C-alpha positions as CSV (number, residue, x, y, z in Angstrom):
1,M,0.0,0.0,0.0
2,H,2.8,2.4,0.9
3,D,4.6,1.6,-2.3
4,W,1.5,2.5,-4.3
5,L,1.2,5.8,-2.4
6,D,4.8,6.7,-3.1
7,I,4.4,5.9,-6.8
8,N,1.1,7.8,-7.0
9,H,2.7,10.8,-5.2
10,E,5.7,10.8,-7.6
11,I,3.4,10.7,-10.6
12,K,1.5,13.7,-9.3
13,V,4.7,15.6,-8.8
14,R,5.9,14.7,-12.3
15,I,2.5,15.8,-13.8
16,I,3.0,19.3,-12.2
17,I,6.6,19.4,-13.6
18,M,5.4,18.6,-17.1
19,T,2.5,21.0,-17.1
20,K,3.8,24.1,-15.3
21,P,7.3,23.8,-13.9
22,I,7.0,27.2,-12.2
23,P,3.5,27.6,-10.6
24,F,1.4,30.8,-10.8
25,Q,2.9,32.1,-14.0
26,H,0.1,34.7,-14.6
27,N,1.4,36.7,-11.6
28,Q,5.1,36.8,-12.4
29,Y,6.9,39.2,-10.1
30,L,10.5,38.5,-11.1
31,N,12.2,36.9,-14.0
32,S,15.9,37.8,-14.0
33,P,19.4,36.2,-14.2
34,D,20.6,38.8,-11.6
35,I,20.9,37.5,-8.0
36,D,20.9,41.0,-6.7
37,A,17.5,41.7,-8.3
38,V,16.2,38.6,-6.6
39,K,17.6,39.6,-3.2
40,E,16.1,43.1,-3.5
41,F,12.7,41.6,-4.3
42,L,12.7,39.2,-1.4
43,N,14.0,41.7,1.1
44,T,11.2,44.1,0.4
45,R,8.4,41.5,0.8
46,I,9.5,39.0,3.4
47,D,12.3,38.6,6.0
48,N,15.8,39.7,5.0
49,R,17.8,37.2,2.9
50,E,21.4,36.8,1.9
51,I,21.8,34.9,-1.4
52,T,25.1,33.5,-2.5
53,P,25.5,31.6,-5.8
54,I,27.4,28.3,-5.5
55,S,27.3,27.5,-9.2
56,Y,27.2,29.9,-12.1
57,S,25.4,29.4,-15.4
58,K,25.1,31.8,-18.4
59,H,21.7,30.5,-19.3
60,G,18.4,30.6,-17.6
61,R,16.6,32.9,-15.2
62,N,15.6,33.0,-11.6
63,T,11.8,33.3,-11.4
64,I,9.4,34.2,-8.6
65,N,5.6,34.1,-9.2
66,Q,3.0,34.9,-6.5
67,Q,-0.6,34.0,-5.7
68,S,-2.3,35.7,-2.7
69,L,-4.4,33.6,-0.3
70,G,-6.1,36.1,2.0
71,K,-3.5,36.9,4.6
72,T,-1.1,34.2,3.2
73,F,1.2,34.2,0.2
74,A,2.0,31.3,-2.1
75,F,5.0,31.5,-4.5
76,G,6.2,29.6,-7.4
77,V,10.0,29.8,-7.2
78,H,12.8,28.6,-9.6
79,W,16.6,29.0,-9.1
80,K,18.7,28.7,-12.2
81,D,21.9,28.1,-10.2
82,K,22.7,26.3,-6.9
83,V,22.3,28.9,-4.2
84,H,23.0,29.3,-0.5
85,I,20.2,31.4,1.2
86,T,20.4,32.6,4.8
87,S,18.2,34.9,6.8
88,D,17.8,36.9,10.0
89,T,15.3,35.5,12.5
90,L,12.1,34.7,10.8
91,S,8.9,36.6,11.7
92,T,6.7,34.2,9.7
93,F,6.2,30.5,9.0
94,H,8.1,29.5,5.9
95,L,7.0,26.4,4.0
96,I,8.9,24.8,1.0
97,M,7.7,21.9,-1.2
98,P,10.2,21.2,-3.9
99,I,8.7,20.2,-7.2
100,N,12.0,18.9,-8.5
101,H,15.5,18.4,-7.1
102,S,15.9,19.3,-3.4
103,V,16.6,21.8,-0.6
104,E,18.9,21.1,2.3
105,N,18.9,22.7,5.7
106,Q,22.5,23.4,6.6
107,M,22.0,23.5,10.3
108,T,20.3,20.1,10.6
109,K,21.5,18.6,7.3
110,A,17.9,17.5,6.6
111,R,17.0,17.4,3.0
112,A,13.6,18.0,1.4
113,N,13.2,16.2,-1.9
114,A,10.5,16.5,-4.5
115,G,7.1,16.2,-2.8
116,D,8.5,16.6,0.8
117,I,7.7,19.7,2.9
118,M,10.1,21.7,4.9
119,I,8.6,24.0,7.5
120,S,10.5,26.7,9.5
121,S,8.7,28.5,12.3
122,P,9.0,32.1,13.5
123,G,12.1,32.6,15.7
124,N,14.3,30.4,13.5
125,C,16.9,31.4,10.9
126,V,17.0,30.2,7.3
127,D,20.2,28.5,6.2
128,L,19.4,26.5,3.1
129,I,21.1,25.1,0.0
130,W,18.9,25.0,-3.1
131,D,19.9,22.6,-5.9
132,K,20.6,24.0,-9.3
133,G,17.4,24.2,-11.4
134,C,15.2,23.6,-8.3
135,S,11.5,24.7,-8.6
136,A,9.2,24.7,-5.6
137,F,6.0,25.8,-4.0
138,V,6.8,28.3,-1.2
139,T,4.3,29.6,1.3
140,T,4.7,32.2,4.0
141,F,2.1,33.1,6.7
142,D,2.3,34.9,10.0
143,I,0.9,34.3,13.5
144,H,-2.1,36.6,12.7
145,A,-3.2,34.2,10.0
146,L,-3.2,31.4,12.5
147,K,-5.0,33.4,15.1
148,H,-7.7,34.3,12.5
149,Y,-8.1,30.6,11.5
150,F,-8.1,29.0,15.0
151,Q,-9.8,32.0,16.8
152,I,-7.4,31.6,19.7
153,D,-4.1,33.1,20.8
154,V,-1.5,30.7,19.4
155,C,1.7,32.5,20.5
156,G,2.5,30.0,23.2
157,L,1.2,27.0,21.4
158,M,3.5,26.7,18.4
159,N,6.0,24.0,17.6
160,H,9.4,25.5,17.1
161,G,12.3,24.6,14.9
162,T,12.4,23.2,11.3
163,Q,10.5,20.1,10.4
164,I,10.5,17.8,7.3
165,I,7.3,16.1,6.3
166,R,8.0,13.3,3.9
167,A,6.2,12.9,0.6
168,K,4.5,9.6,1.6
169,E,2.8,11.2,4.7
170,R,-0.8,12.2,4.5
171,T,-0.1,15.9,5.1
172,S,2.3,16.1,2.2
173,Q,-0.2,14.4,-0.1
174,S,-3.0,16.7,1.0
175,L,-0.9,19.8,0.4
176,L,0.2,18.5,-3.0
177,N,-3.4,18.1,-3.9
178,L,-4.1,21.6,-2.5
179,F,-1.3,23.2,-4.4
180,T,-2.2,21.4,-7.6
181,C,-5.9,22.6,-7.3
182,L,-4.7,26.1,-6.5
183,S,-2.4,26.1,-9.6
184,Q,-5.3,24.9,-11.7
185,Q,-7.6,27.7,-10.4
186,H,-4.8,30.2,-11.0
187,Q,-4.7,29.1,-14.6
188,I,-8.4,29.1,-15.1
189,H,-8.8,32.6,-13.6
190,H,-5.6,33.9,-15.2
191,G,-4.2,34.7,-11.8
192,K,-7.2,36.6,-10.6
193,I,-8.7,34.2,-8.0
194,D,-11.5,36.0,-6.0
195,L,-10.9,36.8,-2.4
196,Q,-13.5,34.2,-1.1
197,M,-11.7,31.4,-2.9
198,Q,-8.4,32.7,-1.7
199,K,-9.6,32.5,1.9
200,H,-10.9,29.0,1.3
201,F,-7.5,27.8,0.1
202,E,-5.9,29.5,3.1
203,S,-8.2,27.7,5.5
204,M,-7.4,24.4,3.9
205,L,-3.7,25.1,4.2
206,M,-3.9,26.0,7.9
207,G,-6.1,23.0,8.6
208,S,-3.7,20.6,6.8
209,L,-0.7,21.9,8.8
210,S,-2.4,22.3,12.2
211,D,-0.9,19.0,13.6
212,H,2.6,20.1,12.7
213,I,2.7,23.8,13.6
214,L,0.8,23.7,16.9
215,T,1.3,21.6,20.0
216,N,-1.3,19.1,21.2
217,D,-2.0,21.1,24.4
218,I,-5.2,22.7,23.1
219,R,-8.6,21.5,22.1
220,I,-9.4,22.8,18.6
221,L,-11.6,21.5,15.8
222,P,-10.0,18.5,14.0
223,A,-8.6,19.5,10.6
224,H,-11.4,17.7,8.7
225,V,-14.1,19.4,10.7
226,K,-12.5,22.8,10.5
227,I,-12.1,22.5,6.7
228,A,-15.8,21.6,6.3
229,V,-16.9,24.5,8.6
230,D,-14.8,27.0,6.6
231,W,-16.1,25.6,3.3
232,I,-19.7,25.9,4.5
233,L,-19.2,29.5,5.8
234,S,-17.4,30.6,2.7
235,D,-20.7,30.5,0.7
236,L,-24.0,30.1,2.5
237,Y,-25.8,30.3,-0.8
238,R,-24.1,27.2,-2.1
239,P,-26.4,24.1,-2.2
240,F,-25.4,21.5,0.3
241,N,-23.6,18.5,-1.2
242,I,-22.3,16.0,1.4
243,T,-20.4,14.0,-1.2
244,E,-18.5,17.1,-2.3
245,L,-17.8,18.0,1.4
246,I,-16.5,14.5,2.2
247,A,-14.1,14.6,-0.8
248,L,-12.9,18.0,0.2
249,C,-12.2,16.9,3.7
250,G,-10.5,13.6,2.8
251,C,-12.4,11.6,5.4
252,S,-15.4,9.2,5.6
253,R,-19.0,10.3,5.9
254,R,-19.2,8.8,9.4
255,S,-16.0,10.5,10.5
256,L,-17.2,13.9,9.3
257,E,-20.7,13.6,10.8
258,N,-19.4,12.2,14.1
259,G,-16.9,15.1,14.2
260,F,-19.6,17.7,13.6
261,R,-21.9,16.2,16.3
262,H,-19.1,16.1,18.8
263,Y,-17.8,19.6,18.2
264,T,-20.9,21.5,17.1
265,G,-23.7,19.4,18.5
266,M,-25.3,18.9,15.1
267,S,-24.9,17.3,11.7
268,P,-23.2,19.1,8.8
269,A,-26.6,19.7,7.1
270,K,-28.2,21.1,10.3
271,Y,-25.1,23.2,10.9
272,L,-25.5,24.8,7.4
273,V,-29.2,25.5,8.0
274,S,-28.3,27.1,11.4
275,Q,-25.8,29.4,9.8
276,K,-28.2,30.3,7.0
277,L,-30.9,31.2,9.6
278,H,-28.4,33.4,11.6
279,A,-27.3,35.1,8.4
280,I,-30.9,36.0,7.5
281,N,-31.6,37.1,11.1
282,N,-28.6,39.5,10.9
283,L,-29.8,40.9,7.5
284,L,-33.3,41.5,8.9
285,K,-31.9,43.3,11.9
286,K,-29.7,45.5,9.7
287,G,-32.6,46.4,7.4
288,S,-32.3,44.4,4.2
289,S,-33.8,46.0,1.1
290,E,-35.1,42.5,0.1
291,S,-38.3,41.0,1.5
292,V,-38.2,38.1,4.0
293,G,-39.5,35.8,1.2
294,E,-36.8,36.9,-1.1
295,L,-34.1,36.4,1.5
296,A,-35.4,32.9,2.4
297,F,-35.4,31.8,-1.3
298,Q,-31.9,33.2,-1.9
299,F,-30.6,31.0,1.0
300,G,-32.3,27.9,-0.4
301,F,-35.6,27.8,1.7
302,T,-38.3,27.0,-0.9
303,S,-41.2,26.6,1.6
304,P,-42.2,29.8,3.4
305,S,-44.1,28.0,6.1
306,Y,-41.2,25.6,6.8
307,F,-38.7,28.5,6.9
308,T,-40.9,30.4,9.3
309,K,-41.1,27.4,11.6
310,L,-37.3,26.9,11.6
311,Y,-36.7,30.6,12.2
312,K,-39.2,30.7,15.1
313,N,-37.7,27.6,16.7
314,T,-34.2,29.2,16.5
315,F,-35.0,32.8,17.6
316,G,-38.2,32.5,19.4
317,E,-40.0,34.9,17.0
318,T,-41.1,35.0,13.4
319,P,-39.1,36.9,10.7
320,S,-41.9,39.5,10.7
321,E,-41.5,40.0,14.5
322,T,-37.8,40.5,14.0
323,L,-38.6,43.2,11.5
324,G,-41.1,44.7,13.9
325,N,-38.6,44.8,16.7
326,R,-36.3,46.9,14.6
327,P,-36.9,50.6,15.4
328,S,-38.0,53.3,13.0
329,I,-38.4,50.9,10.0
330,Y,-41.6,50.8,8.0
331,I,-42.7,47.2,7.2
332,S,-44.8,46.7,4.2
333,S,-47.3,43.8,4.0
334,H,-45.4,41.9,1.3
335,Q,-42.4,41.5,3.7
336,K,-44.4,39.3,6.2
337,L,-44.3,35.5,6.2
């Protein structure tokens, strides 16, 4: 079984190499043979870097492409020469997944090969040797992105140091699928992925890495439940599809439903309905220009009587009563259910 996973993973990596050796080409930020130009680019966007060429080639270019993911940045990086890169103390998490060749950590002598993941946490220094011609996915994100995702203060809960997650491990395979999907969406949208989709990919990234970047001293949503919650909240107008949700989370239906019941007290479908009702409630309180019936229909409630029953069971009043409790607002008859 493990041999099949290794072969399958290697095939996926090779497919990426054959199709787009340097990801995110629609947002090319740098394409230059000049190391100094690369250094200047990196030092104005992330932590300070020193870049020393180890080999020299007259041909080829160093390339850096970028795709934003909400508060996180994903890069497609290619080095034409073998380079030694060092940094000051990192202020962000730094993730590298080589697509070809390898990257070696000089302090630990650990090497990340194609499909492996190397993660350095804030407070560490970068001291890396990149192979000549190496291309990679690189992601940087800070503590604020983690706080936003987990909704807790994570400062004292982070694993420190540099880790290598091997290609055969589930986390690496999940992230390869994630980066492959992100690259495809980048191509489809010509680099202009909308903010909602960016945040969705960012949430999946955080969820996939949670077991590696945080200690086990806290009680947080399991990754598969958190991914499902973020997917549901990213678009409450989206029709519910349990099969799609299971595939997205990479778990069984029973595991997903048991996780939801344990951590939210309800099934995924009921959780979605609850979030829809709360969204409508907020809109009514704020004074939506649309009628109650129109709002209910937009959120997928096709039966007015059933919607009103659910709404009253949740909030103890009908939608019309919610409107009536809003001061200084005229309620026309067609707004009542």
